[in-house]
ROGUGU-698898 format. One line per 10 residues: their letters; for each residue x, y, z of N, C-alpha, C, O. Coordinates in Angstrom, 3 decimals. Layout:
<nodes>
a> X,Y,Z,X,Y,Z,X,Y,Z,X,Y,Z  ...
</nodes>
This chain:
<nodes>
mvdktrlqsi> 311.161,277.673,97.761,310.162,277.369,98.773,308.825,277.071,98.126,308.460,277.615,97.084  308.109,276.175,98.800,306.804,275.764,98.274,305.798,276.872,98.546,305.761,277.485,99.612  305.024,277.082,97.567,303.992,278.100,97.653,303.011,277.722,98.758,302.477,276.614,98.759  302.779,278.608,99.670,301.893,278.376,100.809,300.475,278.032,100.374,299.809,277.174,100.953  300.051,278.719,99.357,298.687,278.476,98.856,298.563,277.064,98.337,297.553,276.394,98.549  299.622,276.612,97.638,299.593,275.260,97.078,299.568,274.236,98.203,298.872,273.224,98.119  300.358,274.515,99.292,300.378,273.607,100.434,298.992,273.505,101.059,298.551,272.426,101.455  298.345,274.595,101.135,296.987,274.592,101.709,296.042,273.780,100.840,295.171,273.068,101.341  296.224,273.895,99.545,295.369,273.140,98.609,295.594,271.641,98.757,294.667,270.831,98.754  296.908,271.311,98.889,297.237,269.883,99.031,296.656,269.352,100.338,296.108,268.251,100.393
qstldqlvqr> 296.793,270.173,101.405,296.282,269.754,102.709,294.775,269.545,102.666,294.239,268.604,103.251  294.116,270.438,101.964,292.657,270.339,101.839,292.263,269.070,101.088,291.290,268.397,101.429  293.045,268.769,100.063,292.757,267.553,99.273,292.967,266.315,100.134,292.168,265.379,100.112  294.102,266.333,100.921,294.380,265.205,101.801,293.263,265.030,102.833,292.855,263.910,103.140  292.782,266.144,103.358,291.700,266.071,104.346,290.439,265.450,103.723,289.739,264.656,104.351  290.179,265.835,102.487,289.009,265.283,101.786,289.166,263.784,101.562,288.229,263.002,101.719  290.412,263.411,101.182,290.662,261.983,100.940,290.509,261.192,102.227,289.948,260.096,102.240  291.031,261.778,103.329,290.888,261.094,104.624,289.420,260.956,104.993,288.978,259.928,105.507  288.664,262.043,104.710,287.233,262.014,105.027,286.504,260.939,104.210,285.644,260.208,104.700  286.911,260.891,102.917,286.294,259.888,102.037,286.671,258.480,102.478,285.860,257.557,102.408
akviednvsk> 287.890,258.332,102.925,288.361,257.030,103.389,287.549,256.585,104.602,287.185,255.417,104.740  287.271,257.575,105.495,286.461,257.238,106.663,285.052,256.820,106.245,284.480,255.880,106.797  284.500,257.540,105.252,283.159,257.194,104.763,283.150,255.789,104.176,282.256,254.982,104.429  284.195,255.531,103.372,284.302,254.193,102.764,284.438,253.139,103.845,283.828,252.072,103.774  285.253,253.455,104.854,285.454,252.497,105.951,284.144,252.246,106.688,283.828,251.117,107.063  283.372,253.349,106.891,282.072,253.192,107.550,281.137,252.331,106.694,280.427,251.466,107.207  281.150,252.584,105.387,280.283,251.810,104.479,280.687,250.336,104.471,279.843,249.440,104.448  281.998,250.112,104.491,282.487,248.727,104.525,282.026,248.046,105.812,281.616,246.886,105.801  282.099,248.783,106.920,281.653,248.238,108.204,280.167,247.909,108.163,279.713,246.883,108.669  279.428,248.828,107.538,277.987,248.592,107.409,277.710,247.363,106.537,276.847,246.543,106.849
idatektsnk> 278.461,247.257,105.442,278.282,246.097,104.553,278.604,244.810,105.297,277.896,243.811,105.175  279.704,244.853,106.086,280.071,243.671,106.882,278.956,243.305,107.857,278.603,242.139,108.030  278.414,244.353,108.489,277.327,244.099,109.445,276.096,243.535,108.733,275.432,242.623,109.225  275.813,244.110,107.556,274.673,243.626,106.760,274.872,242.179,106.347,273.948,241.369,106.411  276.106,241.858,105.915,276.419,240.484,105.515,276.254,239.522,106.692,275.717,238.423,106.551  276.739,239.974,107.872,276.579,239.129,109.054,275.099,238.898,109.371,274.670,237.787,109.682  274.320,240.019,109.277,272.875,239.903,109.530,272.221,238.986,108.508,271.377,238.152,108.834  272.647,239.173,107.236,272.103,238.339,106.163,272.437,236.874,106.395,271.597,235.994,106.208  273.670,236.628,106.802,274.074,235.244,107.084,273.252,234.646,108.217,272.842,233.486,108.176  273.024,235.483,109.235,272.202,235.013,110.352,270.785,234.701,109.877,270.185,233.698,110.264
lersvqdind> 270.260,235.604,109.015,268.918,235.381,108.484,268.871,234.115,107.639,267.921,233.337,107.725  269.887,233.919,106.835,269.939,232.718,105.995,269.966,231.456,106.853,269.290,230.467,106.568  270.787,231.526,107.931,270.845,230.372,108.825,269.505,230.141,109.517,269.064,229.006,109.699  268.862,231.265,109.903,267.551,231.151,110.551,266.513,230.565,109.594,265.723,229.694,109.960  266.538,231.071,108.354,265.613,230.554,107.349,265.868,229.072,107.101,264.932,228.281,106.982  267.148,228.707,107.023,267.496,227.302,106.800,267.045,226.435,107.968,266.541,225.326,107.794  267.247,226.987,109.177,266.803,226.256,110.367,265.282,226.064,110.356,264.770,224.998,110.697  264.567,227.142,109.948,263.105,227.055,109.866,262.690,226.020,108.818,261.798,225.203,109.044  263.372,226.082,107.653,263.060,225.114,106.594,263.316,223.679,107.064,262.515,222.780,106.809  264.416,223.485,107.739,264.747,222.155,108.256,263.685,221.689,109.257,263.255,220.536,109.251
sliilkenii> 263.279,222.633,110.117,262.257,222.295,111.108,260.926,221.966,110.443,260.216,221.049,110.856  260.596,222.750,109.383,259.354,222.504,108.659,259.384,221.152,107.959,258.388,220.429,107.946  260.522,220.819,107.383,260.662,219.520,106.709,260.479,218.385,107.706,259.784,217.407,107.433  261.118,218.529,108.877,260.991,217.502,109.912,259.543,217.410,110.393,258.999,216.320,110.566  258.922,218.594,110.606,257.528,218.630,111.046,256.613,217.984,109.999,255.717,217.207,110.330  256.864,218.326,108.726,256.080,217.755,107.628,256.218,216.239,107.594,255.234,215.513,107.460  257.460,215.775,107.718,257.700,214.329,107.701,257.017,213.646,108.875,256.462,212.556,108.735  257.062,214.298,110.042,256.397,213.726,111.218,254.881,213.670,111.038,254.236,212.678,111.377  254.321,214.773,110.488,252.877,214.814,110.259,252.460,213.737,109.264,251.478,213.024,109.470  253.236,213.635,108.166,252.927,212.624,107.147,253.007,211.222,107.738,252.141,210.384,107.486
qnlldenkrl> 254.046,210.972,108.523,254.208,209.654,109.126,253.082,209.349,110.106,252.567,208.232,110.159  252.707,210.378,110.888,251.587,210.193,111.821,250.280,209.909,111.085,249.480,209.072,111.505  250.081,210.634,109.964,248.881,210.400,109.169,248.889,209.005,108.557,247.862,208.328,108.514  250.065,208.581,108.082,250.179,207.236,107.515,249.903,206.167,108.576,249.210,205.181,108.324  250.463,206.389,109.763,250.233,205.434,110.861,248.758,205.399,111.250,248.189,204.331,111.476  248.142,206.596,111.324,246.726,206.664,111.681,245.858,206.028,110.597,244.883,205.333,110.882  246.244,206.289,109.335,245.511,205.695,108.223,245.606,204.172,108.251,244.633,203.475,107.963  246.780,203.666,108.600,246.975,202.216,108.700,246.097,201.639,109.809,245.468,200.594,109.639  246.064,202.341,110.956,245.235,201.870,112.067,243.749,201.893,111.681,243.000,200.972,112.007  243.332,202.972,110.974,241.934,203.069,110.566,241.578,201.980,109.558,240.496,201.396,109.619
nekiknvetv> 242.502,201.711,108.627,242.259,200.652,107.650,242.118,199.291,108.337,241.281,198.473,107.956  242.947,199.066,109.351,242.848,197.811,110.106,241.507,197.725,110.829,240.880,196.667,110.875  241.072,198.868,111.398,239.769,198.886,112.080,238.640,198.634,111.082,237.700,197.891,111.364  238.749,199.272,109.898,237.726,199.093,108.869,237.655,197.633,108.443,236.567,197.079,108.290  238.824,197.006,108.251,238.860,195.598,107.879,238.213,194.737,108.964,237.467,193.802,108.672  238.511,195.069,110.213,237.910,194.305,111.320,236.394,194.486,111.346,235.644,193.530,111.545  235.954,195.744,111.137,234.514,196.014,111.117,233.858,195.291,109.945,232.778,194.717,110.084  234.527,195.326,108.781,233.979,194.637,107.602,233.900,193.141,107.841,232.932,192.491,107.444  234.923,192.592,108.494,234.913,191.158,108.790,233.758,190.803,109.722,233.023,189.842,109.498  233.620,191.615,110.781,232.526,191.386,111.737,231.177,191.556,111.040,230.252,190.770,111.248
nhilsekvna> 231.081,192.608,110.201,229.832,192.854,109.478,229.498,191.690,108.539,228.340,191.290,108.417  230.524,191.159,107.883,230.309,190.019,106.982,229.810,188.794,107.759,228.890,188.098,107.329  230.440,188.552,108.906,230.030,187.414,109.740,228.591,187.599,110.217,227.784,186.671,110.164  228.279,188.822,110.687,226.919,189.099,111.159,225.909,188.991,110.014,224.803,188.477,110.185  226.319,189.492,108.837,225.438,189.428,107.677,225.134,187.981,107.305,223.998,187.642,106.974  226.160,187.128,107.361,225.953,185.710,107.061,225.026,185.063,108.094,224.184,184.232,107.756  225.197,185.461,109.355,224.334,184.916,110.401,222.893,185.364,110.195,221.958,184.573,110.326  222.724,186.655,109.867,221.373,187.178,109.625,220.741,186.465,108.432,219.572,186.080,108.471  221.544,186.291,107.356,221.035,185.581,106.180,220.629,184.154,106.529,219.592,183.660,106.085  221.474,183.497,107.341,221.180,182.116,107.735,219.880,182.050,108.534,219.057,181.159,108.324
ieintakidq> 219.702,183.010,109.461,218.469,183.060,110.256,217.271,183.326,109.346,216.215,182.709,109.486  217.463,184.266,108.401,216.380,184.604,107.470,215.987,183.392,106.630,214.804,183.118,106.431  217.000,182.667,106.138,216.737,181.478,105.318,216.042,180.397,106.146,215.062,179.800,105.699  216.552,180.150,107.353,215.941,179.114,108.212,214.497,179.463,108.565,213.621,178.598,108.576  214.261,180.755,108.854,212.894,181.190,109.170,211.981,180.990,107.972,210.841,180.543,108.103  212.518,181.337,106.777,211.724,181.182,105.554,211.431,179.712,105.282,210.333,179.369,104.843  212.400,178.848,105.539,212.193,177.415,105.301,211.165,176.834,106.271,210.370,175.966,105.910  211.198,177.329,107.510,210.193,176.881,108.491,208.808,177.321,108.045,207.846,176.555,108.105  208.723,178.588,107.591,207.444,179.111,107.095,206.972,178.283,105.902,205.800,177.918,105.806  207.914,177.991,104.989,207.554,177.227,103.806,207.190,175.782,104.163,206.312,175.184,103.541
ydrrnnielh> 207.864,175.235,105.158,207.556,173.865,105.582,206.129,173.769,106.097,205.456,172.756,105.904  205.670,174.834,106.756,204.289,174.849,107.246,203.282,174.880,106.094,202.101,174.589,106.285  203.760,175.236,104.891,202.888,175.312,103.724,203.006,174.064,102.833,202.440,174.021,101.742  203.736,173.067,103.301,204.049,171.908,102.450,202.792,171.159,101.999,202.818,170.472,100.978  201.706,171.283,102.740,200.460,170.610,102.366,199.522,171.529,101.585,198.359,171.199,101.352  200.051,172.695,101.184,199.225,173.672,100.462,199.545,173.677,98.972,200.675,173.422,98.556  198.523,173.974,98.187,198.721,174.267,96.770,197.872,175.484,96.417,196.928,175.825,97.129  198.223,176.134,95.307,197.444,177.277,94.835,196.850,176.963,93.470,197.525,176.406,92.605  195.593,177.320,93.283,194.941,177.226,91.980,194.653,178.637,91.493,194.009,179.427,92.183  195.130,178.940,90.309,194.923,180.266,89.726,193.986,180.152,88.531,194.061,179.204,87.749
gvpsdvtddk> 193.104,181.138,88.407,192.211,181.182,87.253,190.819,180.640,87.494,189.989,180.650,86.584  190.540,180.164,88.710,189.186,179.676,89.010,188.232,180.874,88.960,188.403,181.824,89.724  187.237,180.843,88.077,186.352,182.007,87.886,185.755,182.538,89.190,185.474,181.783,90.121  185.574,183.832,89.227,185.072,184.501,90.434,183.639,184.131,90.763,183.212,184.285,91.907  182.873,183.638,89.765,181.467,183.319,90.037,181.302,181.998,90.783,180.186,181.617,91.137  182.407,181.305,91.022,182.344,180.106,91.855,182.253,180.562,93.309,183.203,181.140,93.837  181.137,180.309,93.948,180.927,180.779,95.323,181.743,179.949,96.310,182.171,178.836,96.006  181.946,180.511,97.487,182.767,179.858,98.502,182.226,178.492,98.906,183.000,177.580,99.195  180.880,178.343,98.929,180.309,177.081,99.372,180.500,175.958,98.342,180.364,174.778,98.664  180.816,176.344,97.101,181.044,175.348,96.058,182.518,175.240,95.658,182.882,174.441,94.795
lelivieicn> 183.333,176.034,96.282,184.740,176.113,95.896,185.451,174.779,96.083,186.201,174.346,95.208  185.221,174.131,97.214,185.894,172.861,97.497,185.504,171.789,96.478,186.354,171.022,96.026  184.216,171.734,96.115,183.758,170.736,95.148,184.382,170.971,93.772,184.713,170.019,93.065  184.542,172.251,93.395,185.172,172.586,92.117,186.643,172.181,92.131,187.157,171.672,91.135  187.316,172.403,93.251,188.724,172.024,93.379,188.863,170.512,93.222,189.763,170.038,92.529  187.967,169.751,93.868,188.003,168.290,93.763,187.779,167.859,92.313,188.436,166.943,91.819  186.848,168.527,91.643,186.551,168.188,90.245,187.752,168.492,89.350,188.065,167.718,88.446  188.422,169.615,89.601,189.605,169.971,88.818,190.698,168.927,89.019,191.330,168.482,88.062  190.911,168.541,90.277,191.945,167.541,90.573,191.610,166.197,89.929,192.488,165.524,89.389  190.351,165.817,89.990,189.942,164.545,89.397,190.115,164.563,87.877,190.375,163.526,87.266
sieadiepig> 189.969,165.766,87.260,190.082,165.864,85.805,191.492,165.592,85.317,191.697,165.277,84.145  192.468,165.712,86.213,193.857,165.418,85.826,194.335,164.115,86.468,195.534,163.849,86.553  193.370,163.311,86.916,193.654,161.998,87.501,194.457,162.092,88.799,195.217,161.189,89.148  194.266,163.209,89.501,194.847,163.352,90.839,193.689,163.298,91.817,193.405,164.262,92.528  193.032,162.158,91.837,191.789,162.011,92.601,191.987,162.340,94.078,192.956,161.918,94.709  191.044,163.097,94.599,191.082,163.473,96.009,189.649,163.539,96.527,188.738,163.946,95.805  189.456,163.140,97.774,188.136,163.128,98.395,187.965,164.375,99.282,188.949,164.989,99.694  186.725,164.734,99.567,186.487,165.880,100.461,187.202,165.735,101.801,187.664,166.718,102.380  187.288,164.495,102.285,187.946,164.273,103.573,189.446,164.566,103.491,190.113,164.761,104.507  189.954,164.592,102.270,191.389,164.867,102.093,191.729,166.340,102.052,192.903,166.701,101.976
ieachrfgrn> 190.707,167.212,102.102,190.936,168.660,102.078,190.643,169.244,103.450,189.535,169.129,103.974  191.663,169.875,104.018,191.510,170.481,105.349,190.898,171.865,105.269,190.086,172.243,106.114  191.291,172.630,104.243,190.774,173.995,104.087,190.848,174.385,102.620,191.676,173.882,101.861  189.951,175.303,102.240,189.909,175.762,100.850,189.303,177.160,100.836,188.155,177.340,101.242  190.053,178.140,100.380,189.530,179.512,100.394,190.276,180.368,99.369,191.351,180.008,98.891  189.676,181.493,99.056,190.309,182.436,98.132,191.205,183.408,98.899,191.008,183.676,100.084  192.210,183.929,98.162,193.132,184.861,98.808,193.780,185.720,97.719,194.032,185.260,96.605  194.043,186.988,98.076,194.771,187.866,97.156,193.927,189.022,96.668,192.776,189.195,97.071  194.533,189.815,95.782,193.869,191.011,95.272,193.428,190.868,93.819,192.508,191.558,93.380  194.071,189.986,93.079,193.743,189.845,91.666,192.336,189.290,91.468,191.767,188.664,92.363
dpkkvivrcv> 191.796,189.529,90.300,190.479,188.998,89.953,190.634,188.097,88.726,191.030,188.589,87.669  190.339,186.799,88.823,189.846,186.150,90.046,190.954,185.906,91.059,192.115,185.715,90.695  190.582,185.914,92.330,191.548,185.647,93.384,192.006,184.189,93.322,191.244,183.303,92.934  193.260,183.956,93.711,193.764,182.585,93.726,193.056,181.788,94.821,192.539,182.345,95.790  193.051,180.471,94.635,192.443,179.568,95.624,193.557,178.804,96.321,194.373,178.153,95.668  193.593,178.882,97.643,194.578,178.141,98.424,193.899,176.908,99.010,192.881,177.010,99.695  194.473,175.750,98.734,193.924,174.481,99.209,194.931,173.833,100.148,196.102,173.673,99.803  194.478,173.470,101.310,195.331,172.756,102.262,194.849,171.310,102.363,193.731,171.037,102.798  195.724,170.393,101.949,195.387,168.975,101.958,195.793,168.342,103.284,196.713,168.806,103.958  195.097,167.290,103.637,195.418,166.560,104.856,196.687,165.746,104.666,197.517,165.644,105.569
nrkdvekike> 196.824,165.173,103.486,197.942,164.272,103.210,198.922,164.914,102.232,198.534,165.402,101.171  200.176,164.903,102.603,201.218,165.453,101.737,201.287,164.719,100.398,201.618,165.317,99.374  200.975,163.431,100.408,201.042,162.647,99.179,200.031,163.150,98.149,200.286,163.089,96.947  198.885,163.647,98.617,197.903,164.212,97.688,198.461,165.456,97.000,198.235,165.675,95.810  199.181,166.253,97.753,199.796,167.464,97.191,200.788,167.085,96.099,200.774,167.661,95.011  201.651,166.112,96.391,202.647,165.687,95.412,201.971,165.106,94.170,202.439,165.322,93.052  200.891,164.381,94.355,200.172,163.782,93.233,199.582,164.873,92.337,199.660,164.794,91.111  198.999,165.879,92.961,198.414,166.996,92.203,199.498,167.751,91.436,199.317,168.077,90.263  200.629,168.030,92.096,201.715,168.754,91.445,202.317,167.944,90.298,202.718,168.496,89.273  202.372,166.645,90.489,202.951,165.776,89.469,202.113,165.776,88.183,202.653,165.671,87.082
kkkklrqvdm> 200.792,165.893,88.338,199.913,165.783,87.174,199.314,167.125,86.738,198.410,167.156,85.902  199.805,168.217,87.292,199.197,169.520,87.015,199.308,169.938,85.546,198.485,170.717,85.064  200.318,169.430,84.831,200.471,169.814,83.426,199.331,169.295,82.555,199.107,169.791,81.451  198.621,168.306,83.054,197.494,167.755,82.295,196.335,168.749,82.191,195.420,168.554,81.391  196.372,169.809,82.992,195.318,170.817,82.933,195.225,171.443,81.543,194.161,171.916,81.144  196.337,171.446,80.807,196.334,172.026,79.463,195.412,171.253,78.517,194.924,171.798,77.527  195.184,169.984,78.834,194.386,169.124,77.953,192.949,168.963,78.430,192.144,168.309,77.768  192.625,169.551,79.565,191.288,169.378,80.143,190.269,170.252,79.415,190.514,171.428,79.145  189.128,169.652,79.107,188.006,170.395,78.528,187.278,171.112,79.669,186.527,170.493,80.423  187.509,172.427,79.786,186.965,173.192,80.903,185.442,173.232,80.909,184.832,173.467,81.952
skigfenttk> 184.818,173.002,79.740,183.350,173.030,79.699,182.745,171.879,80.493,181.610,171.977,80.959  183.494,170.790,80.653,183.002,169.644,81.425,182.991,169.940,82.927,182.317,169.261,83.702  183.749,170.964,83.318,183.757,171.365,84.731,182.749,172.488,84.963,182.474,172.870,86.100  182.203,173.012,83.855,181.223,174.091,83.974,181.813,175.454,83.670,181.162,176.472,83.906  183.058,175.496,83.141,183.692,176.766,82.800,183.677,176.957,81.286,183.398,176.033,80.521  183.988,178.188,80.882,184.155,178.445,79.457,185.431,177.768,78.969,186.376,177.584,79.736  185.454,177.397,77.686,186.624,176.710,77.137,187.887,177.557,77.193,188.998,177.028,77.191  187.712,178.882,77.245,188.873,179.784,77.275,189.472,179.922,78.677,190.503,180.573,78.853  188.842,179.325,79.648,189.329,179.424,81.035,190.704,178.749,81.164,190.888,177.602,80.757  191.654,179.481,81.734,193.008,178.956,81.949,193.243,178.797,83.450,193.284,179.770,84.204
iyiqdnlspy> 193.394,177.542,83.854,193.652,177.264,85.274,195.023,176.606,85.394,195.366,175.711,84.621  195.797,177.062,86.370,197.090,176.412,86.613,197.323,176.279,88.114,196.777,177.025,88.926  198.153,175.303,88.445,198.420,174.950,89.843,199.888,175.204,90.149,200.759,174.916,89.328  200.160,175.742,91.330,201.540,175.958,91.741,201.678,175.847,93.256,200.686,175.778,93.983  202.917,175.831,93.713,203.189,175.771,95.151,202.678,177.020,95.842,202.656,178.102,95.255  202.274,176.867,97.071,201.886,177.997,97.904,203.137,178.529,98.592,203.470,178.120,99.705  203.818,179.438,97.921,205.110,179.933,98.409,204.930,181.016,99.469,203.990,181.810,99.423  205.846,181.024,100.412,205.884,182.078,101.428,206.341,183.376,100.762,206.895,183.338,99.664  206.117,184.526,101.411,206.555,185.802,100.827,208.051,185.793,100.468,208.451,186.359,99.450  208.856,185.159,101.294,210.303,185.101,101.045,210.590,184.397,99.721,211.297,184.938,98.870
fsklawkcck> 210.046,183.200,99.546,210.297,182.442,98.318,209.516,183.002,97.137,209.923,182.824,95.989  208.399,183.677,97.403,207.640,184.310,96.323,208.477,185.391,95.643,208.436,185.547,94.423  209.240,186.139,96.451,210.094,187.181,95.884,211.185,186.568,95.013,211.478,187.073,93.929  211.790,185.472,95.493,212.821,184.799,94.700,212.224,184.234,93.417,212.827,184.323,92.347  211.019,183.647,93.537,210.350,183.084,92.367,210.011,184.174,91.353,210.124,183.963,90.145  209.595,185.335,91.849,209.279,186.469,90.975,210.505,186.899,90.178,210.409,187.183,88.984  211.642,186.944,90.835,212.871,187.308,90.142,213.238,186.262,89.087,213.677,186.600,87.988  213.054,185.002,89.434,213.352,183.925,88.477,212.444,184.028,87.252,212.891,183.825,86.123  211.170,184.342,87.478,210.239,184.516,86.360,210.675,185.664,85.449,210.618,185.554,84.224  211.109,186.761,86.058,211.591,187.903,85.284,212.804,187.518,84.438,212.904,187.900,83.273
lknaskindw> 213.716,186.764,85.031,214.922,186.338,84.320,214.573,185.395,83.175,215.144,185.486,82.088  213.629,184.486,83.427,213.246,183.542,82.373,212.533,184.268,81.231,212.780,183.974,80.061  211.661,185.201,81.560,210.958,185.963,80.523,211.920,186.789,79.677,211.660,187.076,78.509  213.050,187.168,80.302,214.069,187.939,79.571,215.104,187.030,78.909,216.104,187.502,78.368  214.848,185.712,78.961,215.749,184.710,78.355,217.140,184.727,78.967,218.132,184.410,78.311  217.189,185.104,80.235,218.474,185.082,80.939,218.760,183.716,81.545,219.916,183.369,81.787  217.705,182.940,81.791,217.860,181.590,82.331,217.024,180.626,81.498,216.083,181.024,80.811  217.386,179.364,81.575,216.661,178.338,80.833,215.384,177.922,81.560,214.328,177.772,80.945  215.492,177.735,82.889,214.321,177.299,83.657,214.592,177.470,85.151,215.728,177.683,85.575  213.534,177.371,85.923,213.644,177.393,87.386,212.486,176.576,87.957,211.463,176.393,87.296
wfkneliflr> 212.650,176.091,89.177,211.587,175.339,89.838,211.798,175.341,91.345,212.875,175.663,91.846  210.725,174.967,92.055,210.765,174.929,93.516,210.587,173.490,93.968,209.704,172.779,93.489  211.444,173.067,94.903,211.349,171.700,95.416,212.019,171.618,96.784,213.127,172.115,96.981  211.326,170.983,97.719,211.876,170.749,99.063,212.399,172.025,99.727,213.531,172.075,100.209  211.552,173.048,99.739,211.888,174.324,100.370,213.132,174.971,99.748,213.872,175.680,100.429  213.354,174.729,98.475,214.475,175.329,97.762,214.059,175.710,96.351,213.237,175.043,95.724  214.646,176.800,95.864,214.454,177.180,94.463,215.702,176.785,93.693,216.824,177.035,94.133  215.496,176.168,92.543,216.608,175.775,91.678,216.531,176.584,90.386,215.449,176.864,89.870  217.702,176.949,89.882,217.788,177.766,88.681,218.794,177.143,87.731,219.898,176.778,88.136  218.414,177.023,86.466,219.339,176.517,85.451,219.521,177.602,84.393,218.562,178.000,83.731
rteneapkki> 220.746,178.071,84.239,220.991,179.169,83.304,220.957,178.727,81.846,220.460,179.456,80.988  221.489,177.527,81.559,221.439,176.980,80.210,220.899,175.558,80.272,220.852,174.948,81.340  220.502,175.047,79.143,219.871,173.731,79.107,220.789,172.635,79.618,220.330,171.687,80.255  222.091,172.758,79.342,223.051,171.713,79.710,223.776,171.988,81.027,224.618,171.198,81.455  223.450,173.096,81.658,224.144,173.462,82.897,223.476,172.806,84.100,222.256,172.649,84.143  224.299,172.427,85.073,223.758,171.877,86.314,222.972,172.966,87.043,223.390,174.124,87.046  221.838,172.614,87.662,221.035,173.626,88.360,221.756,174.192,89.576,222.554,173.508,90.218  221.464,175.444,89.879,222.042,176.113,91.038,220.968,176.305,92.099,219.830,176.652,91.783  221.330,176.079,93.349,220.409,176.310,94.451,220.341,177.809,94.751,221.362,178.493,94.819  219.126,178.294,94.925,218.918,179.696,95.266,218.310,179.753,96.664,217.124,179.484,96.854
nhnddidnly> 219.145,180.108,97.633,218.699,180.194,99.019,218.321,181.604,99.432,217.466,181.812,100.293  218.982,182.573,98.795,218.851,183.949,99.257,218.832,184.895,98.074,219.293,184.560,96.983  218.296,186.072,98.303,218.237,187.099,97.271,219.621,187.400,96.699,219.760,187.670,95.506  220.645,187.351,97.558,222.012,187.619,97.098,222.485,186.593,96.074,223.298,186.913,95.207  221.986,185.371,96.167,222.401,184.331,95.219,222.034,184.721,93.790,222.804,184.484,92.859  220.860,185.318,93.620,220.431,185.758,92.293,221.160,187.024,91.880,221.621,187.142,90.744  221.265,187.975,92.807,221.908,189.251,92.483,223.379,189.071,92.139,223.922,189.822,91.329  224.028,188.086,92.742,225.430,187.826,92.402,225.567,187.238,91.001,226.576,187.451,90.329  224.540,186.492,90.561,224.572,185.921,89.210,224.228,186.971,88.154,224.786,186.973,87.056  223.299,187.863,88.508,222.838,188.883,87.555,222.820,190.254,88.242,221.749,190.804,88.501
pdfdysg> 224.001,190.802,88.536,224.066,192.062,89.306,223.497,193.280,88.581,223.084,194.244,89.226  223.472,193.248,87.251,223.038,194.434,86.503,221.638,194.291,85.901,221.196,195.148,85.137  220.951,193.213,86.245,219.635,192.993,85.637,218.602,193.949,86.230,218.544,194.149,87.443  217.788,194.535,85.349,216.755,195.469,85.774,215.414,194.723,85.872,214.851,194.307,84.859  214.910,194.561,87.109,213.674,193.819,87.318,212.428,194.679,87.170,211.309,194.177,87.271  212.615,195.968,86.932,211.464,196.864,86.854,210.755,196.778,85.508,209.614,197.219,85.374  211.439,196.204,84.501,210.848,196.133,83.162,209.800,195.058,83.026,209.224,194.890,81.951
</nodes>
């Protein structure tokens, strides 16, 4: 017969094994539940990632579409601005030409000594013109006066006849050979004649002078309400209608020097 004590020991061991089996079974169930939860979480995370990717793609596409629309608007605004700018420039040029046309009978004399009084100014101007064989009579002068801030101030002469103006301008270089003492001035007196330019063309002329002094251009001149610029001796002259015409030719030139 089997020892009763041994049977009890075996039974106790079996009970322990059954208990352990139940614990293992419970742990396995828990692991299964955890795996299911984990799988659900993974699917949820994947779903979120997929949704985020779709959302990101939609946002990017919307931004690209909006950027395209804005670029089209900017191009339209730039086109309109360019057209308006050209119109404004055209109006500015036409206004300047009208102003300059009103000055077509004017010339400027620079260097006439300050001690020449206003009542004798016209007679001195006539004498200067006669000295270069651009004879003019008092009746041919409509107005004669000083203007400006420099000392001596320039003399602005308005002629009755445009032909007298052209004659004076044509022979103005002869002033270099004139004996100033015969007019009553010191021999060192330097007098020169130039067009009476409007503020608009004066600014363009000033820039041309700066460029020529810097040896950037060969020469420039004013004729028929237009400024012409020649960059090299053999180059055809360019018409300068607007400030942009010069700036486009010399965008980096410093005029402050």
